[in-house]
C-alpha positions in Angstrom: 0.0 0.1 0.0 1.3 3.4 -0.9 1.7 5.9 1.8 -0.1 9.2 0.9 2.2 12.1 0.3 2.6 15.1 2.6 1.9 18.7 1.6 3.5 21.8 2.8 1.4 24.5 1.3 3.2 27.9 1.1 0.5 30.7 0.8 1.1 34.3 0.3 0.8 37.3 -2.0 2.4 37.6 -5.5 6.1 38.5 -5.0 6.0 37.7 -1.3 8.8 35.2 -1.3 6.9 32.0 -1.6 9.3 30.5 -4.2 12.4 31.3 -2.2 10.9 29.4 0.8 9.7 26.5 -1.3 13.0 26.1 -2.9 14.8 26.3 0.4 12.4 23.7 2.0 13.0 21.3 -1.0 16.8 21.7 -0.6 17.0 21.2 3.1 14.1 18.9 4.4 14.8 15.4 5.2 12.4 13.8 2.7 12.0 14.1 -1.1 9.5 16.9 -1.9 8.3 18.1 -5.2 8.3 21.9 -5.5 5.2 22.8 -7.5 3.4 26.0 -8.5 1.5 27.5 -11.4 4.6 29.4 -12.3 6.3 26.2 -13.1 3.5 25.3 -15.6 3.7 28.8 -17.1 7.5 28.8 -17.4 7.5 25.3 -19.0 5.1 26.4 -21.7 2.2 24.3 -20.6 -0.1 27.2 -21.1 -0.4 29.0 -24.4 0.4 32.2 -22.7 1.3 34.3 -25.8 -2.1 33.4 -27.3 -4.0 34.3 -24.1 -2.0 37.7 -24.0 -2.9 38.4 -27.6 -6.5 37.8 -27.0 -6.7 34.9 -29.4 -7.8 32.8 -26.5 -10.0 34.0 -23.6 -8.1 33.5 -20.3 -11.2 34.4 -18.3 -13.0 31.4 -19.9 -10.0 29.0 -19.4 -9.1 30.0 -16.0 -11.6 28.0 -14.0 -11.0 24.7 -15.8 -7.3 25.3 -15.7 -7.2 25.8 -11.9 -9.7 22.9 -11.4 -7.4 20.6 -13.3 -4.3 21.9 -11.4 -6.0 21.4 -8.0 -7.0 17.9 -9.0 -3.6 17.1 -10.2 -2.0 18.0 -6.8 -4.3 15.5 -5.1 -3.4 12.9 -7.6 0.4 13.5 -7.1 0.0 13.2 -3.3 -2.3 10.1 -3.6 0.5 8.5 -5.7 2.8 8.9 -2.6 4.6 12.1 -3.7 5.4 14.8 -1.1 4.6 18.3 -2.3 5.9 21.8 -1.4 3.1 23.7 -3.0 3.2 27.5 -3.5 -0.1 28.9 -4.4 -2.3 32.0 -3.9 -6.0 31.3 -2.8 -7.4 34.4 -4.5 -10.7 33.0 -5.7 -13.8 32.3 -3.5 -14.3 28.5 -3.0 -10.7 27.4 -3.6 -9.9 27.0 0.0 -13.0 24.7 0.6 -12.2 22.8 -2.7 -8.6 22.1 -1.6 -9.7 21.2 1.9 -12.0 18.5 0.4 -9.3 17.4 -2.2 -6.6 17.3 0.3 -8.5 15.6 3.1 -6.6 12.2 2.9 -3.3 14.1 3.3 -1.1 15.6 6.0 -1.2 19.3 5.0 0.8 22.0 6.7 -0.3 25.5 5.8 2.3 28.2 5.9 1.4 32.0 5.7 3.9 34.2 4.0 3.7 37.9 4.9 5.6 40.8 3.4 5.2 44.5 3.9 3.3 46.2 1.1 6.1 48.6 0.0 8.5 45.6 -0.4 5.8 43.7 -2.3 5.3 46.5 -4.7 9.1 46.9 -5.1 9.6 43.1 -5.8 6.6 43.1 -8.3 8.1 46.0 -10.3 11.6 44.4 -10.3 10.2 41.0 -11.5 8.4 42.5 -14.4 6.4 39.2 -15.1 3.3 40.1 -13.1 0.5 42.6 -13.7 1.3 45.6 -11.6 -1.1 45.8 -8.7 -1.6 42.1 -8.3 0.7 42.0 -5.2 -1.1 44.9 -3.7 -4.5 43.3 -4.3 -3.3 40.1 -2.8 -1.9 41.9 0.2 -5.3 43.4 1.0 -7.3 40.2 0.4 -5.7 36.7 0.6 -5.0 36.5 4.2 -8.4 37.7 5.3 -10.1 34.9 7.4 -7.2 32.5 7.0 -5.7 30.6 9.8 -2.2 29.1 9.4 -0.2 26.3 11.0 2.8 28.6 10.9 3.6 32.1 9.6 6.7 33.9 8.4 7.7 37.4 7.5 9.8 37.7 4.3 11.3 41.1 4.6 14.6 39.7 5.9 16.4 36.4 6.8 15.2 34.1 4.0 17.4 31.2 5.2 16.0 31.6 8.8 12.5 31.4 7.5 13.2 28.2 5.7 14.8 26.7 8.9 11.7 27.9 11.0 9.2 26.4 8.6 11.0 23.0 8.5 11.4 23.0 12.4 7.7 23.9 12.8 6.7 21.2 10.4 8.8 18.6 12.1 7.6 19.6 15.7 4.0 20.1 15.0 1.3 18.6 17.3 -2.3 18.3 16.9 -4.4 18.6 13.7 -3.6 21.0 11.1 -5.7 23.9 9.9 -6.7 21.8 6.9 -7.6 18.8 9.0 -9.6 20.9 11.5 -11.5 22.6 8.6 -12.2 19.2 6.9 -13.6 17.8 10.2 -15.7 20.9 10.7 -17.1 20.7 7.2 -17.7 17.0 7.5 -19.5 17.6 10.8 -21.6 20.3 9.2 -22.6 18.0 6.3 -23.6 15.3 8.8 -25.9 17.3 10.8 
């Protein structure tokens, strides 16, 4: 029998430092973990990005099925026994509940990544691969109502953040945010 994969879910605004943390975790943690994100798919050419940008294809129409498939693929990878360091932005209503349901069989550790707004804006401009303003929009919305298993500030000490996340993951006790939310939604469905 295959042991289900574990998921370290790194959640934060665009340009907040999620990739740096995820790469550091993958490089240092004591088990093999895949580092996976939407950026990897975009950068590998999986999406016909140029054709979306030109208007030939409608990204608004393609977005929902794309992310539905992405979310389901994550559950499939973990079900096959792969550990994942997932970096993602829960910027769409319903995604959290969808992922809680999809990830119910897995050990999920949710890490909140916070960064001061001026630094987010500076990083976004320096990257040049994001629509300007998306980091600020995320800053004001994506952490609202969220509860994390662990949180970091990414305005300094990237290596220290990686070490703190790994230590928190290794030393955690009790059910995770995802497990508690899954239990609560399961209990609500059975009432």
